[in-house]
C-alpha positions in Angstrom: 0.0 0.0 0.0 1.1 3.6 -0.6 1.9 6.0 2.2 0.2 9.1 0.8 -0.2 12.5 2.6 -3.0 14.9 1.7 -1.8 18.2 3.1 -4.1 21.3 3.4 -2.3 24.7 3.2 -3.6 28.2 3.5 -2.9 30.9 0.9 0.4 31.9 2.6 1.7 28.3 2.4 1.2 27.4 6.1 0.2 23.8 6.7 -3.3 23.7 8.3 -4.1 20.0 8.4 -2.9 16.6 7.1 -4.4 13.3 6.4 -2.4 10.1 5.9 -4.0 7.5 3.6 -3.0 4.0 2.3 -3.9 3.1 -1.3 -3.6 -0.6 -2.0 -1.4 -1.6 -4.9 -3.5 -1.5 -8.1 -6.3 0.1 -6.0 -7.8 3.5 -5.8 -9.0 6.1 -3.4 -11.9 8.5 -4.1 -12.1 11.4 -1.8 -13.7 14.8 -1.6 -12.1 17.9 -0.1 -15.1 18.6 2.1 -15.2 15.1 3.5 -11.4 14.7 4.0 -10.9 18.0 5.8 -13.5 19.2 8.3 -15.2 22.7 8.1 -12.9 24.2 10.8 -9.7 23.2 8.9 -11.2 24.4 5.6 -12.1 27.7 7.2 -8.6 28.2 8.6 -7.2 27.4 5.2 -9.4 30.1 3.6 -11.3 27.6 1.5 -12.2 29.2 -1.8 -9.8 32.0 -1.0 -6.4 30.5 -1.9 -6.3 27.4 0.3 -5.0 24.3 -1.5 -4.2 20.6 -1.0 -0.8 19.0 -1.9 -0.8 15.2 -2.6 2.6 13.9 -1.5 3.8 10.3 -1.9 7.4 9.0 -2.0 6.3 5.3 -2.2 4.6 5.1 -5.6 3.5 6.9 -8.8 -0.1 8.1 -8.5 -2.6 8.8 -11.3 -5.4 11.1 -10.4 -7.9 13.6 -11.5 -9.5 16.8 -10.2 -13.2 17.0 -10.3 -15.1 20.3 -10.2 -18.8 20.2 -9.3 -21.3 23.0 -9.5 -24.9 22.3 -9.4 -25.7 19.8 -12.2 -22.4 20.6 -14.0 -19.1 18.8 -13.6 -15.6 18.9 -15.1 -12.6 16.7 -14.6 -8.9 16.9 -15.4 -6.8 13.8 -15.5 -3.1 13.9 -14.6 -0.1 11.8 -13.4 1.7 12.4 -10.1 5.3 11.4 -9.4 7.2 11.6 -12.7 
């Protein structure tokens, strides 16, 4: 399994919160920002105002996508981590 960190930062680059997850080899992890980080952490990060998440993993190469949801509309962007 991977040893993956999801790190929430505020707009000035200060770490606000961190979640450690383990993704099984050949497996996947679907997560949502609002479910991974509680409202208090998102507020401290200035959610929607420059807060951001860094996905960090030194154990494996990760493939992922960003999904944007707004009402009935959605958009996703595929990308590879860890080149």
